[in-house]
DSSP file (Angstrom, degrees, kcal/mol; ACC not computed):
  #  RESIDUE AA STRUCTURE BP1 BP2  ACC     N-H-->O    O-->H-N    N-H-->O    O-->H-N    TCO  KAPPA ALPHA  PHI   PSI    X-CA   Y-CA   Z-CA
    1    1 A M              0   0    0      0, 0.0     3,-0.1     0, 0.0     2,-0.0   0.000 360.0 360.0 360.0 126.8    0.7   10.2  -22.5
    2    2 A P        -     0   0    0      0, 0.0     3,-0.1     0, 0.0     2,-0.1  -0.328 360.0 -97.2 -68.9 151.1   -1.8    7.6  -21.3
    3    3 A A        -     0   0    0      1,-0.1     2,-0.2    -2,-0.0     3,-0.0  -0.372  42.8-105.8 -66.9 145.1   -3.8    8.3  -18.1
    4    4 A R        -     0   0    0      1,-0.1     2,-0.3    -3,-0.1    -1,-0.1  -0.500  33.8-111.5 -72.1 138.0   -2.4    6.8  -14.9
    5    5 A K        -     0   0    0     -2,-0.2    49,-0.1    47,-0.1    -1,-0.1  -0.569  37.9-121.5 -70.1 128.1   -4.3    3.8  -13.6
    6    6 A R        -     0   0    0     -2,-0.3    -1,-0.1     2,-0.0    46,-0.0  -0.382  27.6-168.4 -74.0 148.6   -6.0    4.9  -10.3
    7    7 A T    >   -     0   0    0     -2,-0.1     3,-1.9    47,-0.0     4,-0.4  -0.844  40.8-101.2-124.5 166.4   -5.4    3.1   -7.0
    8    8 A P  T >> S+     0   0    0      0, 0.0     3,-1.2     0, 0.0     4,-1.1   0.736 114.5  77.9 -59.7 -20.2   -7.2    3.3   -3.7
    9    9 A A  H 3> S+     0   0    0      1,-0.3     4,-1.5     2,-0.2    42,-0.2   0.798  81.6  67.1 -59.8 -26.1   -4.4    5.7   -2.6
   10   10 A D  H <> S+     0   0    0     -3,-1.9     4,-1.4     1,-0.2    -1,-0.3   0.865  97.0  53.1 -61.0 -35.0   -6.2    8.3   -4.6
   11   11 A A  H <> S+     0   0    0     -3,-1.2     4,-2.2    -4,-0.4    -1,-0.2   0.820 102.6  58.7 -68.6 -30.4   -9.1    8.1   -2.1
   12   12 A G  H  X S+     0   0    0     -4,-1.1     4,-2.3     2,-0.2    -1,-0.2   0.866 101.1  54.8 -64.1 -36.1   -6.5    8.7    0.6
   13   13 A V  H  X S+     0   0    0     -4,-1.5     4,-2.0     2,-0.2    -1,-0.2   0.906 108.1  49.4 -61.8 -41.9   -5.6   12.0   -1.0
   14   14 A L  H  X S+     0   0    0     -4,-1.4     4,-2.0     2,-0.2    -2,-0.2   0.910 108.6  52.4 -62.8 -43.0   -9.3   13.0   -0.8
   15   15 A A  H  X S+     0   0    0     -4,-2.2     4,-1.8     1,-0.2    -2,-0.2   0.899 108.0  51.4 -61.0 -40.7   -9.4   12.0    2.8
   16   16 A A  H  X S+     0   0    0     -4,-2.3     4,-2.4     1,-0.2    -1,-0.2   0.912 108.0  52.9 -61.9 -41.7   -6.4   14.2    3.5
   17   17 A G  H  X S+     0   0    0     -4,-2.0     4,-2.6     1,-0.2    -1,-0.2   0.866 105.0  54.8 -62.3 -37.0   -8.2   17.1    1.8
   18   18 A L  H  X S+     0   0    0     -4,-2.0     4,-2.1     2,-0.2    -1,-0.2   0.913 109.6  46.6 -62.6 -42.1  -11.2   16.6    4.0
   19   19 A L  H  X S+     0   0    0     -4,-1.8     4,-2.0     2,-0.2    -2,-0.2   0.895 111.0  52.0 -69.0 -38.4   -9.1   17.0    7.1
   20   20 A V  H  X S+     0   0    0     -4,-2.4     4,-2.6     1,-0.2    -2,-0.2   0.935 110.9  48.4 -59.0 -45.6   -7.4   20.0    5.7
   21   21 A D  H  < S+     0   0    0     -4,-2.6    -2,-0.2     1,-0.2    -1,-0.2   0.869 109.1  52.8 -64.0 -36.5  -10.7   21.6    5.0
   22   22 A A  H  < S+     0   0    0     -4,-2.1    -1,-0.2     1,-0.2    -2,-0.2   0.879 119.2  35.0 -65.3 -37.5  -12.0   20.8    8.5
   23   23 A C  H >X S+     0   0    0     -4,-2.0     3,-1.5    -5,-0.1     4,-1.3   0.778  97.5  88.2 -85.9 -27.7   -8.9   22.5   10.0
   24   24 A G  G >< S+     0   0    0     -4,-2.6     3,-0.8     1,-0.3     4,-0.5   0.818  87.2  42.6 -45.5 -57.3   -8.5   25.3    7.5
   25   25 A P  G 34 S+     0   0    0      0, 0.0    -1,-0.3     0, 0.0    -2,-0.1   0.696 121.6  42.0 -69.2 -14.7  -10.7   28.1    8.8
   26   26 A H  G X> S+     0   0    0     -3,-1.5     3,-1.2    -4,-0.2     4,-0.6   0.538  88.5  88.0-106.7  -9.1   -9.6   27.5   12.4
   27   27 A A  T << S+     0   0    0     -4,-1.3     3,-0.4    -3,-0.8     7,-0.3   0.771  80.2  62.9 -66.2 -25.8   -5.8   27.0   11.9
   28   28 A E  T 34 S+     0   0    0     -4,-0.5    -1,-0.3     1,-0.2    -2,-0.1   0.801 112.1  36.7 -68.4 -26.4   -5.0   30.7   12.1
   29   29 A N  T <4 S+     0   0    0     -3,-1.2     2,-0.4     1,-0.2    -1,-0.2   0.427 115.9  55.9-105.1  -0.5   -6.3   30.8   15.7
   30   30 A S     X  -     0   0    0     -4,-0.6     4,-2.0    -3,-0.4    -1,-0.2  -0.952  55.9-162.8-139.5 116.4   -5.1   27.4   16.9
   31   31 A L  H  > S+     0   0    0     -2,-0.4     4,-2.4     1,-0.2     5,-0.2   0.892  96.4  55.7 -61.3 -39.0   -1.6   26.1   16.8
   32   32 A R  H  > S+     0   0    0      1,-0.2     4,-2.4     2,-0.2    -1,-0.2   0.936 109.9  43.6 -59.2 -48.5   -2.9   22.5   17.2
   33   33 A L  H  > S+     0   0    0      1,-0.2     4,-2.6     2,-0.2    -1,-0.2   0.809 110.4  56.2 -71.6 -27.7   -5.1   22.8   14.2
   34   34 A K  H  X S+     0   0    0     -4,-2.0     4,-2.6    -7,-0.3    -1,-0.2   0.928 109.8  46.0 -65.0 -43.8   -2.4   24.4   12.2
   35   35 A V  H  X S+     0   0    0     -4,-2.4     4,-2.8     2,-0.2     5,-0.2   0.920 112.9  49.6 -63.9 -43.7   -0.1   21.5   12.9
   36   36 A V  H  X S+     0   0    0     -4,-2.4     4,-2.3     2,-0.2    -2,-0.2   0.918 111.8  48.9 -61.8 -43.0   -2.9   19.0   12.0
   37   37 A R  H  X S+     0   0    0     -4,-2.6     4,-2.4     2,-0.2    -2,-0.2   0.934 112.5  47.8 -61.0 -46.2   -3.6   20.9    8.8
   38   38 A D  H  X S+     0   0    0     -4,-2.6     4,-2.2     1,-0.2    -2,-0.2   0.894 112.0  48.9 -63.7 -40.7    0.1   20.9    7.9
   39   39 A L  H  X S+     0   0    0     -4,-2.8     4,-2.6     2,-0.2    -1,-0.2   0.882 110.5  52.0 -65.1 -37.6    0.4   17.1    8.7
   40   40 A S  H  X S+     0   0    0     -4,-2.3     4,-2.5    -5,-0.2    -2,-0.2   0.910 108.5  50.4 -65.4 -41.5   -2.7   16.4    6.6
   41   41 A L  H  X S+     0   0    0     -4,-2.4     4,-2.3     2,-0.2    -2,-0.2   0.922 111.4  48.9 -60.8 -43.4   -1.2   18.3    3.7
   42   42 A D  H  X S+     0   0    0     -4,-2.2     4,-2.4     2,-0.2    -2,-0.2   0.920 112.0  48.0 -62.5 -44.3    2.1   16.3    4.0
   43   43 A L  H  X S+     0   0    0     -4,-2.6     4,-2.7     1,-0.2    -1,-0.2   0.889 110.1  53.2 -63.8 -38.4    0.2   13.0    4.1
   44   44 A G  H  X S+     0   0    0     -4,-2.5     4,-2.2     2,-0.2    -1,-0.2   0.914 110.3  46.7 -62.9 -42.1   -1.9   14.0    1.1
   45   45 A R  H  X S+     0   0    0     -4,-2.3     4,-2.2     2,-0.2    -2,-0.2   0.905 112.5  50.4 -64.9 -40.6    1.3   14.8   -0.9
   46   46 A R  H  X S+     0   0    0     -4,-2.4     4,-2.4     1,-0.2    -2,-0.2   0.921 112.1  47.1 -62.5 -44.3    2.8   11.5    0.2
   47   47 A L  H  X S+     0   0    0     -4,-2.7     4,-2.6     2,-0.2    -1,-0.2   0.870 109.2  54.5 -66.4 -37.1   -0.3    9.6   -0.8
   48   48 A E  H  X S+     0   0    0     -4,-2.2     4,-1.3     2,-0.2    -1,-0.2   0.916 110.4  46.0 -61.3 -43.5   -0.4   11.4   -4.1
   49   49 A A  H  < S+     0   0    0     -4,-2.2     4,-0.5     1,-0.2    -2,-0.2   0.916 113.7  48.6 -65.2 -43.4    3.2   10.3   -4.8
   50   50 A L  H >< S+     0   0    0     -4,-2.4     3,-1.1     1,-0.2     4,-0.3   0.864 106.0  57.1 -67.1 -35.0    2.5    6.7   -3.8
   51   51 A A  H >< S+     0   0    0     -4,-2.6     3,-1.1     1,-0.3    -1,-0.2   0.866 103.5  55.5 -61.8 -35.0   -0.7    6.6   -5.9
   52   52 A G  T 3< S+     0   0    0     -4,-1.3    -1,-0.3     1,-0.2    -2,-0.2   0.632  94.5  68.8 -72.1 -13.5    1.5    7.4   -8.9
   53   53 A E  T <  S-     0   0    0     -3,-1.1     3,-0.5    -4,-0.5    -1,-0.2   0.543  95.4-146.4 -85.5  -6.6    3.8    4.5   -8.2
   54   54 A G    <   -     0   0    0     -3,-1.1    -1,-0.3    -4,-0.3   -50,-0.0  -0.523  45.1 -25.6  87.4-144.8    1.1    2.0   -9.1
   55   55 A F  S    S+     0   0    0     -2,-0.2    -1,-0.2     4,-0.1     2,-0.2   0.061  78.3 136.5-107.8  22.7    0.4   -1.5   -7.7
   56   56 A A     >  -     0   0    0     -3,-0.5     4,-2.5     1,-0.1     3,-0.2  -0.500  60.9-124.3 -68.9 140.0    3.8   -2.6   -6.3
   57   57 A A  H  > S+     0   0    0      1,-0.2     4,-2.6     2,-0.2     5,-0.2   0.877 109.4  53.2 -55.2 -41.6    3.3   -4.2   -2.9
   58   58 A D  H  > S+     0   0    0      1,-0.2     4,-2.0     2,-0.2    -1,-0.2   0.917 111.3  45.1 -62.3 -43.3    5.8   -1.8   -1.3
   59   59 A S  H  > S+     0   0    0     -3,-0.2     4,-2.2     2,-0.2    -1,-0.2   0.902 113.4  50.9 -66.0 -41.1    4.0    1.3   -2.6
   60   60 A L  H  X S+     0   0    0     -4,-2.5     4,-2.2     2,-0.2    -2,-0.2   0.912 111.5  45.9 -64.4 -43.5    0.6   -0.2   -1.6
   61   61 A V  H  X S+     0   0    0     -4,-2.6     4,-2.4     2,-0.2    -1,-0.2   0.873 111.5  52.6 -71.3 -34.7    1.6   -1.0    1.9
   62   62 A E  H  X S+     0   0    0     -4,-2.0     4,-2.2    -5,-0.2    -1,-0.2   0.905 110.4  48.8 -63.2 -40.3    3.3    2.5    2.4
   63   63 A A  H  X S+     0   0    0     -4,-2.2     4,-2.5     2,-0.2    -2,-0.2   0.897 109.6  52.0 -66.0 -39.5    0.0    4.1    1.2
   64   64 A A  H  X S+     0   0    0     -4,-2.2     4,-2.2     1,-0.2    -2,-0.2   0.916 110.7  47.9 -62.0 -42.4   -2.0    1.9    3.7
   65   65 A L  H  X S+     0   0    0     -4,-2.4     4,-2.2     2,-0.2    -2,-0.2   0.894 111.0  50.8 -65.3 -39.6    0.3    3.0    6.5
   66   66 A A  H  X S+     0   0    0     -4,-2.2     4,-2.2     2,-0.2    -2,-0.2   0.897 110.5  49.1 -65.3 -39.9   -0.1    6.7    5.4
   67   67 A C  H  X S+     0   0    0     -4,-2.5     4,-2.7     2,-0.2    -2,-0.2   0.876 109.2  52.8 -66.8 -36.4   -3.9    6.3    5.4
   68   68 A A  H  X S+     0   0    0     -4,-2.2     4,-2.3     2,-0.2    -2,-0.2   0.907 108.9  49.8 -64.1 -40.3   -3.7    4.7    8.8
   69   69 A D  H  X S+     0   0    0     -4,-2.2     4,-2.7     2,-0.2    -2,-0.2   0.910 111.3  49.7 -61.0 -41.6   -1.7    7.7   10.0
   70   70 A L  H  X S+     0   0    0     -4,-2.2     4,-2.6     2,-0.2    -2,-0.2   0.918 110.0  49.3 -65.5 -44.4   -4.3   10.0    8.5
   71   71 A A  H  X S+     0   0    0     -4,-2.7     4,-2.5     1,-0.2    -1,-0.2   0.916 113.6  47.1 -60.6 -43.3   -7.2    8.2   10.1
   72   72 A T  H  X S+     0   0    0     -4,-2.3     4,-2.7     2,-0.2     5,-0.2   0.920 111.1  51.1 -64.3 -44.7   -5.4    8.4   13.5
   73   73 A L  H  X S+     0   0    0     -4,-2.7     4,-1.3     1,-0.2    -2,-0.2   0.928 113.4  45.0 -58.3 -46.7   -4.6   12.0   13.1
   74   74 A A  H  X S+     0   0    0     -4,-2.6     4,-1.0     1,-0.2    -2,-0.2   0.922 114.3  48.1 -65.7 -44.4   -8.2   12.9   12.3
   75   75 A A  H  < S+     0   0    0     -4,-2.5     3,-0.5     1,-0.2    -2,-0.2   0.910 111.8  49.0 -63.9 -42.6   -9.7   10.8   15.1
   76   76 A C  H  < S+     0   0    0     -4,-2.7    -1,-0.2     1,-0.2    -2,-0.2   0.786 118.6  38.8 -68.9 -27.0   -7.3   12.1   17.7
   77   77 A N  H >X S+     0   0    0     -4,-1.3     3,-1.1    -5,-0.2     4,-0.5   0.436  84.6  97.8-106.2  -0.2   -8.0   15.8   16.8
   78   78 A L  G >< S+     0   0    0     -4,-1.0     3,-1.5    -3,-0.5    -1,-0.2   0.893  81.0  56.4 -55.6 -42.9  -11.7   15.6   16.0
   79   79 A P  G 34 S+     0   0    0      0, 0.0    -1,-0.3     0, 0.0    -2,-0.1   0.754  99.5  61.1 -63.0 -21.8  -12.6   17.0   19.5
   80   80 A A  G <4 S+     0   0    0     -3,-1.1    -2,-0.2    -4,-0.1   -47,-0.1   0.627  90.5  87.8 -79.3 -12.7  -10.4   20.0   19.0
   81   81 A L  S << S-     0   0    0     -3,-1.5     5,-0.1    -4,-0.5   -58,-0.1  -0.560  90.8-100.4 -86.1 149.4  -12.6   21.1   16.0
   82   82 A P    >>  -     0   0    0      0, 0.0     3,-2.1     0, 0.0     4,-0.8  -0.347  41.7-103.4 -62.1 151.7  -15.6   23.2   16.3
   83   83 A E  H >> S+     0   0    0      1,-0.3     3,-0.9     2,-0.2     4,-0.5   0.827 118.3  57.8 -47.1 -42.7  -18.9   21.2   16.2
   84   84 A G  H 34 S+     0   0    0      1,-0.2    -1,-0.3     2,-0.1     4,-0.2   0.690 109.9  42.8 -66.8 -19.8  -19.7   22.2   12.6
   85   85 A D  H <> S+     0   0    0     -3,-2.1     4,-1.4     1,-0.1     3,-0.4   0.436  88.4  87.7-106.7  -1.7  -16.4   20.9   11.2
   86   86 A R  H <X S+     0   0    0     -3,-0.9     4,-2.7    -4,-0.8     5,-0.2   0.837  81.3  62.0 -66.5 -31.1  -16.3   17.6   13.1
   87   87 A S  H  X S+     0   0    0     -4,-0.5     4,-2.3     1,-0.2    -1,-0.2   0.872 102.2  51.3 -65.2 -33.9  -18.3   15.8   10.5
   88   88 A L  H  > S+     0   0    0     -3,-0.4     4,-2.1     2,-0.2    -1,-0.2   0.912 111.4  47.2 -65.7 -41.6  -15.6   16.5    7.9
   89   89 A A  H  X S+     0   0    0     -4,-1.4     4,-2.1     2,-0.2    -2,-0.2   0.894 111.7  50.5 -67.4 -38.8  -12.9   15.1   10.2
   90   90 A A  H  X S+     0   0    0     -4,-2.7     4,-2.4     2,-0.2    -2,-0.2   0.900 109.8  50.9 -64.2 -40.1  -15.2   12.0   10.9
   91   91 A A  H  X S+     0   0    0     -4,-2.3     4,-2.8     1,-0.2     5,-0.3   0.893 108.0  52.9 -62.6 -39.1  -15.6   11.6    7.1
   92   92 A A  H  X S+     0   0    0     -4,-2.1     4,-2.6     2,-0.2     5,-0.2   0.904 108.8  50.1 -63.1 -41.1  -11.8   11.8    6.8
   93   93 A V  H  X S+     0   0    0     -4,-2.1     4,-2.5     2,-0.2    -2,-0.2   0.960 114.8  42.9 -59.7 -51.1  -11.4    9.0    9.4
   94   94 A N  H  X S+     0   0    0     -4,-2.4     4,-2.5     2,-0.2    -2,-0.2   0.885 115.7  47.4 -66.9 -39.2  -13.9    6.7    7.7
   95   95 A L  H  X S+     0   0    0     -4,-2.8     4,-2.5     2,-0.2    -1,-0.2   0.918 113.9  47.5 -67.8 -42.9  -12.6    7.4    4.2
   96   96 A A  H  X S+     0   0    0     -4,-2.6     4,-2.4    -5,-0.3    -2,-0.2   0.890 112.6  50.7 -64.9 -37.8   -9.0    6.9    5.2
   97   97 A A  H  X S+     0   0    0     -4,-2.5     4,-2.3    -5,-0.2    -2,-0.2   0.933 111.9  46.0 -65.2 -45.8  -10.0    3.6    7.0
   98   98 A G  H  X S+     0   0    0     -4,-2.5     4,-2.3     1,-0.2    -2,-0.2   0.892 112.6  51.1 -63.7 -38.9  -11.8    2.3    4.0
   99   99 A T  H  X S+     0   0    0     -4,-2.5     4,-2.7     2,-0.2    -1,-0.2   0.912 108.2  51.9 -64.4 -42.1   -8.9    3.2    1.8
  100  100 A T  H  X S+     0   0    0     -4,-2.4     4,-2.5     1,-0.2    -2,-0.2   0.934 110.1  48.8 -58.5 -46.6   -6.5    1.4    4.1
  101  101 A R  H  X S+     0   0    0     -4,-2.3     4,-1.9     1,-0.2    -1,-0.2   0.901 111.5  49.3 -62.1 -41.0   -8.7   -1.7    4.0
  102  102 A A  H  X S+     0   0    0     -4,-2.3     4,-1.6     1,-0.2    -1,-0.2   0.915 111.4  49.3 -64.3 -42.2   -8.8   -1.5    0.2
  103  103 A L  H  X S+     0   0    0     -4,-2.7     4,-2.7     1,-0.2    -2,-0.2   0.892 107.2  55.5 -63.7 -39.1   -5.1   -1.1   -0.1
  104  104 A I  H  X S+     0   0    0     -4,-2.5     4,-2.8     1,-0.2    -1,-0.2   0.900 103.7  54.5 -62.6 -39.8   -4.5   -4.0    2.3
  105  105 A S  H  X S+     0   0    0     -4,-1.9     4,-1.5     1,-0.2    -1,-0.2   0.911 110.8  45.7 -58.6 -41.4   -6.6   -6.3    0.0
  106  106 A L  H  X S+     0   0    0     -4,-1.6     4,-1.4     2,-0.2    -2,-0.2   0.901 110.7  53.3 -68.5 -39.7   -4.3   -5.3   -2.9
  107  107 A V  H >X S+     0   0    0     -4,-2.7     4,-1.3     1,-0.2     3,-0.6   0.937 107.3  51.6 -58.5 -46.9   -1.2   -5.8   -0.8
  108  108 A E  H 3< S+     0   0    0     -4,-2.8     4,-0.3     1,-0.3    -1,-0.2   0.860 109.2  50.2 -61.1 -35.6   -2.3   -9.3    0.1
  109  109 A S  H 3< S+     0   0    0     -4,-1.5     3,-0.3     1,-0.2    -1,-0.3   0.761 112.4  47.7 -74.3 -22.3   -2.8  -10.1   -3.6
  110  110 A E  H X< S+     0   0    0     -4,-1.4     3,-1.7    -3,-0.6    -2,-0.2   0.630  88.9  81.7 -91.5 -14.7    0.7   -8.9   -4.5
  111  111 A T  G >< S+     0   0    0     -4,-1.3     3,-1.6     1,-0.3    -1,-0.2   0.727  76.6  72.9 -68.4 -18.6    2.6  -10.6   -1.7
  112  112 A G  G 3  S+     0   0    0     -4,-0.3    -1,-0.3    -3,-0.3    -2,-0.1   0.714  93.1  56.1 -64.6 -18.7    2.7  -13.9   -3.7
  113  113 A T  G <  S+     0   0    0     -3,-1.7    -1,-0.3    -4,-0.1     2,-0.2   0.473  97.2  83.2 -90.0  -2.7    5.2  -12.2   -6.0
  114  114 A L  S <  S-     0   0    0     -3,-1.6     2,-0.0    -4,-0.2    -3,-0.0  -0.625  88.1-100.0-101.7 158.0    7.6  -11.4   -3.1
  115  115 A D     >  -     0   0    0     -2,-0.2     4,-2.8     1,-0.1     5,-0.2  -0.330  46.5-100.2 -68.0 162.9   10.2  -13.6   -1.5
  116  116 A E  H  > S+     0   0    0      1,-0.2     4,-2.4     2,-0.2     5,-0.2   0.878 119.7  45.4 -57.3 -46.6    9.1  -15.1    1.8
  117  117 A T  H  > S+     0   0    0      2,-0.2     4,-2.4     1,-0.2    -1,-0.2   0.924 114.9  47.8 -65.5 -44.3   10.8  -12.7    4.2
  118  118 A H  H  > S+     0   0    0      1,-0.2     4,-2.4     2,-0.2    -2,-0.2   0.907 112.1  50.5 -62.9 -41.8    9.7   -9.6    2.2
  119  119 A A  H  X S+     0   0    0     -4,-2.8     4,-2.6     2,-0.2     5,-0.2   0.915 110.0  50.0 -63.0 -43.5    6.1  -11.0    2.1
  120  120 A E  H  X S+     0   0    0     -4,-2.4     4,-2.1    -5,-0.2    -2,-0.2   0.925 112.6  46.4 -61.5 -45.0    6.1  -11.6    5.8
  121  121 A N  H  X S+     0   0    0     -4,-2.4     4,-2.2     2,-0.2    -1,-0.2   0.904 112.9  50.0 -64.2 -41.5    7.3   -8.0    6.6
  122  122 A T  H  X S+     0   0    0     -4,-2.4     4,-2.2     1,-0.2    -2,-0.2   0.921 111.9  47.1 -64.0 -44.8    4.8   -6.5    4.1
  123  123 A L  H  X S+     0   0    0     -4,-2.6     4,-2.4     2,-0.2    -1,-0.2   0.844 109.1  54.9 -66.9 -33.9    1.9   -8.4    5.7
  124  124 A R  H  X S+     0   0    0     -4,-2.1     4,-2.0    -5,-0.2    -1,-0.2   0.925 109.4  47.4 -62.9 -43.9    3.0   -7.4    9.1
  125  125 A D  H  X S+     0   0    0     -4,-2.2     4,-2.3     1,-0.2    -2,-0.2   0.889 110.9  52.1 -63.8 -38.7    2.9   -3.8    8.1
  126  126 A A  H  X S+     0   0    0     -4,-2.2     4,-2.3     2,-0.2    -2,-0.2   0.902 108.7  50.0 -65.1 -40.5   -0.5   -4.3    6.5
  127  127 A R  H  X S+     0   0    0     -4,-2.4     4,-2.5     2,-0.2    -1,-0.2   0.887 109.5  52.3 -63.5 -38.2   -1.8   -5.9    9.8
  128  128 A S  H  X S+     0   0    0     -4,-2.0     4,-2.2     2,-0.2    -2,-0.2   0.925 109.7  47.9 -63.1 -44.9   -0.4   -2.9   11.7
  129  129 A A  H  X S+     0   0    0     -4,-2.3     4,-2.2     2,-0.2     5,-0.2   0.908 112.0  50.4 -61.9 -42.5   -2.2   -0.5    9.4
  130  130 A H  H  X S+     0   0    0     -4,-2.3     4,-2.2     1,-0.2    -2,-0.2   0.931 110.3  49.2 -62.7 -46.3   -5.5   -2.4    9.7
  131  131 A W  H  X S+     0   0    0     -4,-2.5     4,-2.0     1,-0.2    -1,-0.2   0.910 111.0  50.6 -59.4 -43.5   -5.2   -2.5   13.5
  132  132 A R  H  X S+     0   0    0     -4,-2.2     4,-2.1     1,-0.2    -1,-0.2   0.883 110.5  47.3 -67.3 -38.9   -4.6    1.3   13.6
  133  133 A V  H  X S+     0   0    0     -4,-2.2     4,-2.5     2,-0.2     5,-0.2   0.878 109.5  54.0 -72.2 -34.5   -7.6    2.2   11.4
  134  134 A D  H  X S+     0   0    0     -4,-2.2     4,-2.3    -5,-0.2    -2,-0.2   0.916 109.6  48.8 -62.3 -39.7   -9.9   -0.1   13.4
  135  135 A L  H  X S+     0   0    0     -4,-2.0     4,-2.2     2,-0.2    -2,-0.2   0.913 110.8  50.1 -64.2 -43.0   -8.8    1.8   16.5
  136  136 A A  H  X S+     0   0    0     -4,-2.1     4,-1.6     2,-0.2    -2,-0.2   0.909 111.4  48.1 -62.9 -42.7   -9.4    5.2   14.9
  137  137 A V  H  X S+     0   0    0     -4,-2.5     4,-1.2     1,-0.2    -1,-0.2   0.917 112.2  48.8 -65.8 -42.7  -12.9    4.2   13.8
  138  138 A R  H  X S+     0   0    0     -4,-2.3     4,-1.3    -5,-0.2    -1,-0.2   0.880 106.5  58.9 -62.7 -36.1  -13.7    2.9   17.2
  139  139 A Q  H  < S+     0   0    0     -4,-2.2    -1,-0.2     1,-0.2    -2,-0.2   0.891 110.1  40.6 -62.2 -40.6  -12.4    6.1   18.8
  140  140 A I  H  < S+     0   0    0     -4,-1.6    -1,-0.2     1,-0.2    -2,-0.2   0.672 110.3  59.8 -83.7 -14.0  -14.9    8.3   16.8
  141  141 A S  H  <        0   0    0     -4,-1.2    -1,-0.2     1,-0.2    -2,-0.2   0.731 360.0 360.0 -81.7 -22.2  -17.7    5.8   17.3
  142  142 A D     <        0   0    0     -4,-1.3    -1,-0.2    -3,-0.2    -2,-0.1   0.480 360.0 360.0 -75.8 360.0  -17.5    6.0   21.1
């Protein structure tokens, strides 16, 4: 069986793992961090499945939206982490944001193969993902 061609969504899986690792040791004592860890695991599984779907515009934009969700989740919950684990969560924000941007570039290159309405909707979703990751990155930069 030939190896699967990698997509930027694979980096999103790594970003989810970073957030899981940041929350992991503290999740037993914090319901909030347990929920964040569980959501990160779910997003990682979703991204893993989307990465396996290849370079179809719909899969790419879904992966971009999932990475945007991950960046937002990490940014919003970074203050709840102990000081020593915040750097992992910040890395997850930045990696998820970069992954989102890379996926959006691929989405934009694939929309030429879609009908006009589908392309417009796909690009609207891509702009939404871009806006959300920019907000997450600004949130941790402040």
